[in-house]
C-alpha positions in Angstrom: 0.0 0.0 0.0 2.8 2.4 1.0 4.5 1.8 -2.4 1.3 2.6 -4.3 0.7 5.9 -2.5 4.3 6.9 -3.2 3.8 6.3 -7.0 0.7 8.5 -7.1 2.4 11.5 -5.4 1.5 14.7 -7.2 3.9 17.6 -7.6 3.4 20.3 -5.0 3.1 24.1 -5.9 6.8 24.5 -5.0 7.9 21.5 -7.1 5.8 22.5 -10.1 7.4 25.9 -10.5 10.8 25.0 -9.0 12.9 26.2 -12.0 11.4 29.7 -11.6 12.0 29.7 -7.8 15.6 28.6 -8.4 16.3 31.5 -10.8 14.7 33.9 -8.4 16.7 32.7 -5.4 20.0 32.7 -7.4 19.2 36.4 -8.3 18.4 37.3 -4.7 21.5 35.5 -3.4 23.8 37.4 -5.9 22.1 40.7 -5.1 22.5 40.2 -1.3 26.2 39.2 -1.8 26.7 42.4 -3.8 24.7 44.8 -1.5 25.7 43.3 1.9 29.0 41.6 1.3 30.0 41.9 5.0 27.0 39.9 6.1 27.8 37.2 3.5 31.4 37.0 4.6 30.4 36.8 8.3 28.0 33.9 7.5 30.5 32.1 5.3 33.1 32.2 8.1 30.8 30.2 10.5 32.2 26.8 9.6 33.8 23.6 11.0 36.5 22.0 8.8 35.4 24.0 5.7 31.7 22.8 6.2 29.5 25.9 6.4 27.2 25.7 9.4 24.4 27.8 7.8 24.4 25.7 4.7 24.6 22.5 6.8 21.5 23.5 8.7 19.6 24.2 5.4 20.8 20.9 3.9 19.6 19.1 7.0 16.1 20.4 6.5 16.4 19.6 2.8 17.3 16.0 3.5 15.1 15.1 6.5 11.7 15.3 4.7 13.1 12.9 2.0 14.6 10.5 4.6 11.4 10.3 6.6 9.5 9.2 3.4 11.8 6.3 2.7 10.4 2.8 3.3 13.4 0.9 4.5 12.0 -2.3 3.0 12.8 -0.6 -0.3 16.4 0.0 0.8 16.9 -3.7 1.6 15.4 -4.6 -1.8 17.7 -2.0 -3.6 20.7 -3.5 -1.8 19.9 -6.9 -3.3 19.9 -5.6 -6.9 23.5 -5.1 -7.9 23.1 -3.8 -11.5 22.2 -0.2 -10.7 24.9 -0.1 -8.0 27.6 -1.5 -10.3 26.5 0.9 -13.1 26.8 4.0 -11.0 30.1 3.0 -9.5 31.5 2.2 -13.0 30.4 5.6 -14.4 31.4 7.6 -11.3 35.0 6.2 -11.0 35.9 4.7 -14.4 34.3 7.1 -16.9 33.4 10.5 -15.3 36.8 11.7 -14.1 38.4 11.0 -17.5 35.7 12.6 -19.6 35.8 15.7 -17.3 39.6 16.0 -17.8 39.2 15.5 -21.6 36.3 18.0 -22.0 37.9 20.6 -19.7 41.2 20.4 -21.6 39.5 20.7 -25.0 37.5 23.8 -24.1 39.6 25.6 -21.5 43.0 24.4 -22.6 42.5 24.7 -26.4 39.3 26.3 -27.7 38.9 29.1 -25.1 42.5 29.4 -24.1 43.0 32.8 -25.9 40.0 34.3 -24.1 41.3 33.4 -20.6 43.7 35.6 -18.5 47.3 34.6 -18.3 48.9 33.6 -15.0 48.1 33.5 -11.3 50.0 32.8 -8.1 48.3 30.0 -6.1 48.6 29.0 -2.5 52.2 28.2 -1.7 53.6 30.8 -4.1 53.7 28.7 -7.3 52.9 30.5 -10.5 50.5 28.7 -12.9 48.7 29.4 -16.1 45.1 30.3 -15.2 43.5 27.9 -17.7 45.3 25.0 -15.9 43.9 26.2 -12.6 40.3 26.3 -14.1 40.9 22.7 -15.4 42.1 21.6 -11.9 38.8 22.9 -10.5 36.8 21.0 -13.1 38.7 17.8 -12.2 38.0 18.3 -8.5 34.2 18.5 -9.4 34.5 15.5 -11.8 35.9 13.2 -9.1 33.4 14.1 -6.4 30.2 12.2 -6.9 27.1 13.7 -5.3 26.2 12.3 -1.9 23.5 14.7 -0.7 21.4 16.7 -3.1 21.0 13.8 -5.4 18.3 12.6 -3.0 16.3 15.6 -4.0 16.8 14.9 -7.8 16.0 11.2 -7.4 12.8 12.1 -5.4 11.6 14.7 -7.9 12.1 12.2 -10.8 9.9 9.7 -8.9 12.8 7.3 -8.7 13.5 4.6 -6.2 14.4 6.5 -3.0 15.7 3.3 -1.5 18.1 2.7 -4.3 19.2 6.4 -4.3 20.0 6.1 -0.5 22.0 2.9 -1.1 24.0 4.8 -3.8 24.5 7.7 -1.4 26.0 5.4 1.2 28.3 3.6 -1.4 29.4 6.9 -2.9 30.3 8.2 0.5 32.5 5.2 1.3 34.2 5.0 -2.2 35.0 8.7 -2.0 36.9 8.2 1.2 39.2 5.7 -0.5 39.3 6.9 -4.1 39.1 10.7 -4.0 42.7 11.3 -2.9 44.6 8.9 -5.1 42.5 9.6 -8.3 42.6 13.4 -7.6 46.4 13.3 -7.0 47.0 11.3 -10.2 44.8 13.5 -12.4 46.1 16.8 -11.0 49.7 15.6 -11.3 50.2 16.3 -7.5 52.4 13.8 -5.6 50.7 14.2 -2.2 47.3 15.8 -2.4 46.1 17.1 1.0 42.5 15.8 1.2 40.1 17.4 3.7 39.1 14.0 5.4 37.4 15.9 8.2 35.3 17.8 5.6 34.3 14.6 3.8 33.4 12.7 7.0 31.6 15.7 8.6 29.6 16.5 5.4 28.5 12.9 5.1 27.4 12.8 8.8 25.6 16.2 8.6 24.0 15.9 5.1 23.2 12.1 5.2 23.8 10.4 8.5 21.9 12.7 10.9 18.8 13.2 8.7 18.8 9.5 7.9 18.9 8.5 11.6 16.2 11.0 12.7 14.1 10.2 9.6 14.1 6.5 10.3 13.2 6.7 14.0 10.7 9.6 13.7 8.9 7.6 10.9 8.8 4.5 13.0 7.5 6.4 16.0 4.9 8.5 14.1 3.4 5.5 12.3 3.2 3.5 15.5 1.5 6.4 17.3 -0.8 7.9 14.6 -1.0 5.2 11.9 0.2 5.2 8.3 -2.8 7.0 6.9 -2.3 10.0 9.2 1.5 9.9 8.5 1.0 9.9 4.7 -1.9 12.3 4.4 -1.3 14.8 7.1 2.4 14.7 8.3 4.0 14.4 4.8 1.6 16.9 3.3 2.8 19.6 5.6 6.5 18.4 5.5 7.0 18.3 1.7 7.4 22.1 1.1 10.1 22.2 3.9 12.6 20.3 1.6 12.1 22.7 -1.3 12.2 25.8 0.9 15.5 24.6 2.4 16.9 24.0 -1.1 15.9 27.6 -2.1 17.4 29.1 1.1 20.6 27.1 0.4 20.8 28.7 -3.0 20.4 32.2 -1.6 23.2 31.5 0.9 25.5 29.9 -1.6 25.2 32.7 -4.1 25.3 35.5 -1.5 28.7 34.1 -0.5 30.0 34.3 -4.1 27.9 37.3 -5.3 30.7 39.7 -5.7 32.9 37.1 -7.6 30.1 36.2 -10.0 29.3 39.8 -10.9 33.0 40.7 -11.4 33.9 37.8 -13.7 30.7 36.9 -15.7 32.5 36.1 -19.0 34.9 33.7 -17.4 32.1 32.0 -15.5 30.2 31.5 -18.8 33.3 29.9 -20.5 33.9 27.6 -17.5 30.2 26.7 -17.4 30.2 25.3 -21.0 32.5 22.3 -20.5 30.8 21.6 -17.1 27.3 21.6 -18.8 28.5 19.3 -21.6 30.1 16.9 -19.1 26.9 16.8 -17.0 24.7 16.1 -20.0 27.1 13.5 -21.5 27.4 11.5 -18.3 23.6 11.6 -17.8 23.0 10.4 -21.3 25.6 7.6 -21.1 24.3 6.3 -17.7 20.7 6.6 -18.8 21.4 4.7 -22.1 23.4 2.0 -20.2 20.5 1.6 -17.7 18.1 1.0 -20.6 20.5 -1.5 -22.2 20.8 -3.3 -18.9 17.0 -3.4 -18.8 16.7 -1.6 -15.5 13.3 -0.3 -14.4 12.7 3.4 -14.7 12.7 3.8 -10.9 16.3 2.5 -10.8 17.5 4.1 -14.1 16.5 7.7 -13.2 18.4 8.0 -9.9 21.4 6.0 -11.4 21.7 8.6 -14.2 21.2 11.5 -11.9 23.8 10.3 -9.4 26.3 10.0 -12.2 25.5 13.5 -13.5 25.7 15.5 -10.3 28.7 16.5 -8.2 29.5 16.9 -4.5 30.4 20.6 -4.9 31.0 21.2 -1.1 33.9 18.8 -1.0 35.2 20.1 -4.4 35.2 23.7 -3.1 36.8 22.7 0.2 39.6 20.8 -1.6 40.3 23.6 -4.1 40.5 26.1 -1.3 43.0 23.9 0.7 45.1 23.1 -2.4 45.1 26.4 -4.3 43.5 29.1 -2.1 40.0 30.7 -2.0 40.7 33.3 -4.7 42.3 30.8 -7.2 41.0 29.9 -10.6 40.4 26.3 -9.4 38.0 27.6 -6.6 36.2 29.8 -9.1 35.6 26.7 -11.3 34.1 24.7 -8.4 31.8 27.7 -7.7 30.6 27.6 -11.3 29.8 24.0 -10.6 27.4 25.2 -7.9 26.0 27.8 -10.3 24.9 25.4 -13.0 24.2 22.3 -10.8 20.7 23.1 -9.8 19.2 24.4 -13.0 20.9 21.6 -15.1 19.8 18.9 -12.7 16.2 20.2 -12.8 16.4 20.0 -16.6 17.6 16.4 -16.4 14.8 15.5 -13.9 12.3 16.8 -16.5 14.0 14.7 -19.2 13.6 11.6 -16.9 9.9 12.3 -16.2 9.2 12.6 -19.9 11.0 9.4 -20.9 9.6 7.0 -18.4 8.0 5.0 -21.2 11.5 4.1 -22.5 11.7 1.6 -19.6 9.8 -1.4 -18.5 7.4 -0.8 -15.7 7.9 -3.0 -12.7 10.6 -4.5 -10.5 14.1 -3.7 -11.4 16.4 -6.4 -12.8 19.2 -7.1 -10.3 
């Protein structure tokens, strides 16, 4: 019964016009960052191990409503179907980092090289060509698979929330082991200082805490009030909370970087092009492979969306530690934030319109 109700979920007012709300909030964030830069700087400095506390609070309220909706019987089922898990791991670690490097080099190192400024001094005093710094930022995005906001995209695409959660857990673990060596190799750095505390803390705050509270509060509420009240009353009032938290996160993110975005719009546009192409390419590749593997739509959609999205918090933190906050690499990771939400919303709509490409029913594991 629970599964059927989930399938019939209608888009809320916020979800229906989400693209418009996103554009509005990005504009509000940039304006606030420009008009009140001291407030943005003060908020941005409230952090632990590079994890922004204001953004962490917003992301918690973004994740909790999704976690509380998850039927953990679905998670157990998703864990028993290896095809979607293997597909996402293959794309995230064997394909995505290398296509990102190739696309970034083609556009920023060859096609757009003449339009980009010359040199910069990065953290530690080394002088590098700016285009190389931008490529480094793109690489850091390409090797950081999404572990938090993808729950929003999977949910909006009416995918299997249980499978998405399994992928979030697996991505978090693989990132702890593969992020440093792969990043070090692709960047040509012998010893890459990886912010382990940032990765662990972000996974705990963005995933662990809302998952724990979601699981226990769901159990307690259904036991006390019954599933009908939980589904029709509690979730009805809770659903807008997730979207509102997403919109507030955007206002905060773009207020922190408002000045930077206004001062360098042409460079941001040039960096955005390879990032946009990479996102669409990885989505199309994963979605196509999911169809070839005969996955159900509810597993195919989150698999493709997990592959396409990035963990920009970790990418920004790493670029800041390696190259400095004002470096070209850090700017490139910020551009990742700039395009992430609008592009992922576009891909969610692609998923919803192509459900008939896949067989309806249980996924093939």
